[in-house]
C-alpha positions in Angstrom: 0.0 0.0 0.0 1.0 3.6 -0.6 2.5 5.3 2.5 1.6 8.9 3.3 3.7 11.4 5.3 1.9 14.5 6.4 4.1 17.5 7.2 2.5 20.2 9.4 3.9 23.5 10.7 3.7 25.5 13.9 4.4 28.8 15.4 4.9 30.8 12.2 4.8 30.2 8.4 7.9 30.1 6.2 9.7 28.2 9.0 11.1 25.8 6.5 8.5 23.1 5.9 9.1 23.1 2.2 12.9 22.4 2.5 12.2 19.8 5.2 9.6 18.1 3.1 11.9 18.0 0.0 14.8 16.7 2.2 12.6 13.9 3.6 11.7 13.0 0.0 15.4 12.9 -1.0 16.3 10.6 1.9 13.6 8.2 0.8 14.4 8.4 -2.9 18.0 7.8 -2.0 16.8 4.5 -0.6 15.3 3.5 -3.9 11.7 4.4 -3.1 9.4 6.1 -5.6 8.4 9.4 -4.0 6.2 12.3 -4.9 5.2 15.4 -3.0 2.1 17.5 -2.7 1.8 21.1 -1.4 -1.5 22.1 0.1 -2.1 25.9 0.2 -5.1 26.9 2.3 -5.7 30.2 0.5 -8.9 30.6 -1.5 -7.1 31.5 -4.8 -7.4 28.6 -7.2 -3.7 28.9 -7.9 -0.8 31.3 -7.3 -1.0 32.8 -10.8 -2.8 36.0 -10.0 -0.8 36.8 -6.8 1.8 39.5 -6.4 5.3 38.1 -5.6 5.4 40.2 -2.5 2.4 38.3 -1.2 3.5 34.8 -2.1 7.1 34.8 -3.5 7.8 33.2 -6.8 5.2 31.5 -8.9 6.7 28.1 -9.9 5.5 26.7 -13.2 5.1 23.0 -13.8 5.6 21.1 -17.1 1.8 20.9 -17.6 1.4 24.7 -17.0 0.4 24.8 -13.3 1.1 28.1 -11.6 2.0 26.8 -8.2 3.6 27.5 -4.9 7.4 27.9 -4.9 7.8 24.8 -2.6 7.1 22.7 -5.7 10.4 24.1 -7.0 12.1 22.7 -3.9 10.5 19.3 -4.4 11.5 19.1 -8.1 15.1 20.2 -7.4 15.6 17.8 -4.5 13.8 14.9 -6.1 15.0 15.5 -9.6 11.6 15.0 -10.9 8.8 16.7 -12.9 5.6 17.4 -10.9 2.1 18.2 -12.1 -0.3 21.0 -11.4 -2.2 18.3 -9.4 0.7 18.4 -6.9 -0.5 21.8 -5.6 -3.9 21.7 -3.9 -5.6 24.9 -2.8 -8.8 25.8 -0.9 -10.0 27.5 -4.1 -9.7 24.3 -6.1 -11.5 22.2 -3.5 -14.4 24.5 -3.0 -14.8 25.3 -6.7 -15.0 21.6 -7.5 -17.5 20.9 -4.8 -19.7 23.8 -5.7 -19.6 22.9 -9.4 -20.7 19.4 -8.4 -23.5 20.7 -6.3 -24.7 22.9 -9.2 -24.7 19.8 -11.5 -26.8 18.0 -9.0 -24.2 15.4 -8.0 -25.2 15.8 -4.4 -28.9 16.0 -5.1 -30.9 15.8 -1.8 -27.9 16.3 0.4 -26.8 19.2 2.6 -23.3 19.9 1.3 -21.0 20.4 4.2 -17.3 20.8 5.1 -17.5 17.2 6.6 -17.8 15.0 4.6 -17.9 16.7 1.2 -15.0 19.1 1.4 -12.8 16.6 3.3 -13.7 13.8 0.9 -12.6 16.0 -2.0 -9.3 16.7 -0.3 -8.7 13.0 0.3 -9.7 12.1 -3.3 -7.1 14.6 -4.7 -4.3 13.3 -2.5 -5.1 9.7 -3.5 -5.4 10.6 -7.2 -1.8 11.9 -7.2 -0.7 8.7 -5.4 -2.5 6.6 -8.0 -1.3 8.5 -11.1 2.3 8.5 -10.0 2.3 5.0 -8.6 4.3 6.4 -5.7 5.5 4.2 -2.8 5.4 7.2 -0.6 3.4 10.5 -0.9 4.6 13.5 1.1 1.9 16.0 1.8 2.9 19.4 3.1 0.1 21.5 4.6 0.8 25.2 4.3 0.4 27.7 7.0 0.4 26.9 10.7 -1.7 24.7 12.9 -4.6 26.7 14.3 -5.1 28.8 11.1 -8.8 28.7 10.4 -8.4 28.1 6.7 -6.2 25.1 7.3 -8.7 23.2 9.5 -10.5 21.2 6.7 -7.1 19.9 5.4 -6.0 18.9 8.9 -9.3 17.1 9.4 -9.0 15.4 6.1 -5.5 14.0 6.9 -6.7 13.0 10.4 -9.4 10.9 8.7 -6.7 9.4 6.4 -4.9 8.1 9.4 -8.1 6.1 10.3 -8.7 5.0 6.7 -5.2 4.1 5.6 -4.0 2.7 8.9 -1.4 3.6 11.4 1.4 1.7 9.6 0.7 3.6 6.4 0.6 7.2 7.7 3.2 9.3 9.5 2.7 12.8 10.9 5.8 15.1 11.1 5.4 18.5 12.8 7.9 21.2 12.0 8.0 24.1 14.5 10.2 27.0 15.5 12.4 26.9 18.6 13.4 30.6 19.0 16.6 31.6 20.7 16.3 34.6 23.1 18.9 37.3 22.2 19.2 38.3 25.8 20.1 35.0 27.3 20.9 32.8 24.3 18.4 30.2 25.6 16.4 27.9 23.3 12.7 28.3 24.1 10.5 25.3 23.6 7.2 26.8 24.8 6.1 27.8 21.2 6.6 24.1 20.1 4.7 22.9 23.1 1.7 25.1 22.3 1.9 24.2 18.6 1.8 20.5 19.4 -1.0 21.0 21.9 -3.1 22.6 19.2 -2.4 19.8 16.8 -3.4 17.2 19.4 -6.6 19.2 20.1 -7.5 18.8 16.4 -7.0 15.1 16.8 -3.5 14.6 15.4 -0.7 13.1 17.5 2.6 13.8 15.7 4.9 10.9 15.2 8.0 13.1 15.0 9.0 16.7 15.6 11.6 18.6 13.6 12.7 21.6 15.5 13.8 24.6 13.5 16.3 26.9 15.2 19.2 29.1 14.5 21.5 26.5 16.0 21.4 22.7 16.7 18.9 21.7 19.3 20.3 21.2 22.8 19.7 18.0 24.7 17.7 19.8 27.4 15.4 21.4 24.8 15.0 18.0 22.9 14.0 16.2 26.1 11.5 18.9 27.0 9.9 18.9 23.5 9.7 15.1 23.6 8.0 15.1 27.1 5.3 17.6 26.1 4.8 16.1 22.7 4.3 12.6 24.2 7.2 11.2 22.1 10.6 9.6 22.8 13.6 11.9 22.5 14.6 9.8 19.5 11.6 11.1 17.6 12.7 14.8 18.0 15.1 16.0 15.3 17.1 19.2 14.9 17.0 21.3 11.7 19.3 24.3 12.3 20.0 27.2 10.0 22.5 26.3 7.3 24.6 28.2 4.8 23.4 26.0 1.9 19.8 24.6 1.9 21.1 21.4 0.2 22.8 20.5 3.5 19.5 19.9 5.2 18.9 16.3 4.1 22.4 15.4 5.1 22.0 16.9 8.6 18.7 15.0 9.0 20.2 11.8 7.8 23.0 12.0 10.3 20.5 12.2 13.1 18.8 9.0 11.8 15.6 10.5 10.3 15.6 8.3 7.2 15.9 5.1 9.2 13.3 6.4 11.7 10.7 6.9 8.9 11.5 3.6 7.2 11.1 1.7 10.5 8.0 3.5 11.5 6.3 2.9 8.2 7.4 -0.8 8.1 9.4 -0.3 4.9 12.4 -2.4 3.8 15.6 -1.1 5.3 18.0 0.1 2.6 21.2 1.9 2.6 20.8 5.4 1.1 23.0 6.5 -1.8 23.8 10.1 -1.1 27.3 10.2 -2.5 26.5 12.5 -5.5 24.5 14.8 -3.3 27.3 15.1 -0.8 29.7 15.9 -3.6 27.4 18.6 -4.9 27.1 20.2 -1.4 30.9 20.0 -1.1 31.3 21.8 -4.4 28.8 24.5 -3.4 30.5 25.1 -0.1 34.1 25.1 -1.4 33.5 27.3 -4.4 35.5 30.4 -3.5 36.1 32.4 -6.7 33.4 35.1 -6.7 31.4 36.0 -9.7 29.4 39.2 -9.2 25.9 39.1 -10.8 23.6 42.1 -11.0 20.0 41.1 -10.4 17.8 43.8 -11.8 14.1 43.6 -11.0 11.2 45.3 -9.3 10.6 42.8 -6.5 14.1 42.8 -5.1 12.9 43.5 -1.5 11.7 39.8 -1.4 14.4 37.6 -2.9 11.9 34.6 -2.9 10.3 36.3 -5.9 13.2 35.0 -7.9 13.9 31.8 -6.0 14.4 29.4 -8.9 16.8 31.8 -10.6 18.9 32.1 -7.4 19.1 28.3 -7.2 19.8 27.9 -10.9 22.9 30.2 -10.4 23.9 28.1 -7.5 23.7 24.9 -9.5 25.8 26.5 -12.3 28.3 27.9 -9.9 28.8 24.4 -8.3 29.5 22.9 -11.8 32.1 25.6 -12.6 33.6 25.9 -9.1 32.7 29.5 -8.7 30.6 31.3 -6.2 27.8 33.6 -7.5 27.6 36.8 -5.5 24.2 38.4 -6.2 23.9 42.1 -6.0 20.3 43.4 -6.2 19.1 46.6 -8.0 15.6 47.8 -7.8 14.6 48.9 -11.3 12.0 51.4 -10.1 14.8 53.4 -8.4 16.7 53.4 -11.7 13.5 54.5 -13.5 13.0 57.4 -11.0 16.6 58.6 -11.4 17.6 57.6 -7.9 20.1 55.0 -9.1 22.4 55.3 -12.1 21.8 52.5 -14.7 25.6 52.2 -15.1 26.0 50.9 -11.6 24.7 47.4 -12.1 26.9 47.1 -15.2 30.1 48.6 -13.8 29.9 46.9 -10.4 29.4 43.4 -11.7 30.7 40.7 -14.0 27.3 39.9 -15.6 23.8 41.2 -15.6 20.4 39.4 -15.3 17.3 41.4 -16.0 14.6 39.5 -14.1 11.0 38.6 -15.0 8.1 40.7 -13.8 5.0 42.0 -15.6 3.8 45.6 -16.0 5.1 49.1 -16.7 6.5 49.8 -13.2 10.3 49.6 -13.4 10.4 48.7 -17.1 12.2 51.8 -18.3 14.7 51.3 -15.5 15.5 47.8 -16.9 15.7 49.1 -20.4 18.2 51.8 -19.3 20.4 49.0 -17.8 20.2 46.9 -20.9 21.4 49.9 -23.0 24.4 50.2 -20.7 25.0 46.4 -21.1 25.0 46.7 -24.9 27.5 49.6 -24.8 29.8 47.9 -22.2 29.7 44.4 -23.7 29.0 42.8 -20.3 27.5 39.2 -20.3 23.7 39.5 -20.1 20.7 37.3 -19.7 17.2 38.6 -19.9 14.4 36.2 -18.8 10.8 36.4 -20.1 9.8 40.1 -19.6 13.6 40.7 -19.4 14.0 39.4 -22.9 11.1 41.5 -24.2 12.7 44.6 -22.7 16.0 43.6 -24.4 14.2 43.6 -27.7 12.8 47.0 -27.0 16.3 48.3 -26.1 17.7 46.8 -29.3 14.9 48.4 -31.3 15.4 51.8 -29.8 19.2 52.0 -29.7 20.4 49.8 -32.6 17.4 49.7 -35.1 16.5 53.4 -34.9 13.0 52.8 -33.7 13.2 55.6 -31.0 9.7 55.1 -29.4 9.6 51.3 -29.7 7.8 49.6 -26.9 5.6 46.8 -25.8 1.8 47.3 -26.0 1.8 46.0 -22.4 3.6 49.2 -21.4 2.4 51.7 -24.0 -0.7 50.5 -26.0 -0.2 53.6 -28.3 3.5 53.0 -29.2 4.2 53.6 -32.9 6.5 50.6 -33.0 5.0 47.7 -31.0 8.0 45.4 -31.2 6.5 43.4 -28.4 2.7 42.7 -28.7 0.0 40.6 -27.1 -0.2 37.0 -28.2 -3.2 36.5 -30.6 -4.6 33.8 -28.3 -4.7 36.3 -25.5 -6.8 38.9 -27.2 -10.3 37.7 -26.4 -9.9 36.3 -22.9 -12.4 37.2 -20.2 -10.5 35.6 -17.3 -7.0 36.2 -16.1 -6.4 33.2 -13.9 -4.6 30.3 -15.6 -4.9 31.8 -19.1 -1.3 32.8 -20.0 0.8 30.7 -22.3 1.9 28.3 -19.6 4.0 25.2 -19.3 6.6 23.3 -21.4 6.8 23.8 -25.2 9.3 22.5 -27.8 11.7 25.0 -29.2 13.7 24.6 -32.4 17.2 26.0 -32.1 19.1 27.6 -35.0 22.4 26.0 -35.8 25.5 28.1 -35.3 24.0 30.4 -32.7 25.3 30.8 -29.1 22.2 29.3 -27.6 22.4 26.3 -29.9 26.0 25.7 -28.6 24.9 26.3 -25.0 22.3 23.5 -25.4 25.2 21.3 -26.8 23.9 21.2 -30.3 20.4 19.9 -29.6 17.9 20.7 -32.4 14.8 20.7 -30.2 14.7 21.7 -26.5 11.9 22.0 -24.0 11.5 24.9 -21.6 8.6 26.3 -19.5 6.7 29.4 -20.3 4.6 32.0 -18.5 3.7 35.0 -20.7 1.0 36.9 -22.6 3.2 39.0 -24.9 5.7 38.0 -27.6 8.2 39.6 -30.0 6.2 41.0 -32.9 7.2 39.2 -36.0 6.4 42.2 -38.2 9.6 43.9 -36.9 11.9 40.9 -37.1 13.6 41.9 -40.3 14.5 45.3 -39.0 15.7 43.9 -35.7 17.8 41.3 -37.4 19.3 43.9 -39.7 20.4 45.9 -36.6 22.4 43.0 -35.2 19.9 40.9 -33.3 19.7 37.2 -34.0 16.8 34.8 -33.3 18.4 31.6 -32.0 15.2 29.7 -31.2 11.6 29.5 -32.5 8.6 27.7 -31.0 7.6 24.7 -33.1 4.0 25.8 -32.9 3.4 29.2 -34.4 7.1 30.1 -35.0 7.2 32.4 -32.0 10.6 34.0 -31.0 11.9 32.0 -28.0 15.6 33.0 -27.8 17.5 36.1 -29.1 21.1 37.2 -29.0 23.3 40.0 -30.3 25.9 39.0 -33.0 28.4 41.7 -31.9 28.2 40.8 -28.2 30.2 38.1 -26.5 27.3 36.9 -24.4 23.9 38.6 -24.8 21.0 36.2 -24.5 17.2 36.8 -24.2 15.0 33.9 -23.2 11.3 34.0 -23.5 10.9 30.8 -21.5 12.1 30.4 -17.9 15.1 28.0 -18.0 15.5 28.3 -14.2 12.5 26.0 -13.6 14.2 23.0 -15.1 17.6 23.6 -13.4 18.7 20.8 -11.1 21.6 20.6 -8.6 23.5 18.1 -10.7 22.1 19.2 -14.1 22.4 23.0 -14.2 20.4 25.0 -16.8 22.6 25.6 -19.9 21.9 29.4 -20.1 23.0 30.0 -16.5 26.1 27.8 -17.1 26.9 29.9 -20.2 26.4 33.2 -18.3 28.7 32.3 -15.4 31.3 30.9 -17.8 31.3 34.1 -19.8 31.4 36.2 -16.6 34.3 34.2 -15.3 36.4 34.3 -18.4 36.6 38.1 -18.3 37.8 38.2 -14.7 
């Protein structure tokens, strides 16, 4: 039978449940088990697609076009797998489905209630993922914290699953914060105690506690948590702050968490193969040669807005033995004249213009790209960053002075970036962009073709409504731009570069979503290699 591991959180959100869940998945996969992971988000949005990054962080896009929580990115990177939009369950999805069924008459004669109808829908979706993936073990992370009113139906659903699937097939792991008082340096366990008490009041007795803290858990604190959680001390694990998140599974394995889970679920004991993972962590930690990267965007106050890009740079850095040093520049400050656009170029070895929709900060990014073109610094523009690169090329190399995107200026005389035809008659915003993985035909002899090691067709994930306007391609190409990749369907521009520039690449897709610790994304590898060679 499929085994289910439910991960709950206490005290505060963003305590590290996602990394912990991904780490547990890695420890089990390293033992040869087929593992998948589900993130439950109790918000009423159907998905993360319409949410501001400051509210939610990065929107992670799956192969099948799901706009999901960023924790799915952690799952994919740690497990080296492709997940589906079904691996992210939200309150909005659950209630929308139940209400649509009620309107169809599926519940005719019944009073539709949270229990059993909402909880049954939750359980069905979890089991559907288990069935479709044929997973030996399904990890289910419940977002938010125990006690949040919106999370109660999900906690009730997994409580019921303990009864239905059986004790030997279900495991509850509770992740909670152990703060350290700055005045005394003491680790305080009371928040964990109250968190576990609330979980037990709901009807869930955790099988293990993972304590998050700034430093390793002290024995006295471990014993106190175990006592109040009604657990042996061997079921309390420490997850301290680390320099590199990829260390977390190794720290948990050293404490015996993998063996604990295997024994508790009655699985066959197997020796984990973590050699490649240890080697990757070693390379990340020992990389000492700094490569300064300018990160130019409009959500720079919350770095999680660009989480997959940060991790993709780390993967590429480990492969090359260099340490990416990320310097952040708020494009709105450049736009308002409070920051010189030359600074990101002069102070760094390479420049990335980050994704981000809308007019705010766009002119600041364009100003930086113009400086990049003149200075010849290695450059990567991602999604909207690529579109702005096309605008910069049109204005400063092709002589189209007022060129723009119709997203920024609908009245521009030179709409070098325009709305996709398929987007013109939409009535809804949620889930309607060009989303997910599409095949791209690369052009022989181009830089991008060489970066992808001579592959004719590559797949990358997309999230956009606008595209390079094909009506202006001839003029743009004549000015020095080269199209290095087209979509197989529709012939859309996917990659661009500058012939006169050593490394100037624009990518309509998001290559960061497919980057893996041991398989870094080619464009990030190329950017760091170009930046390193000029040092």
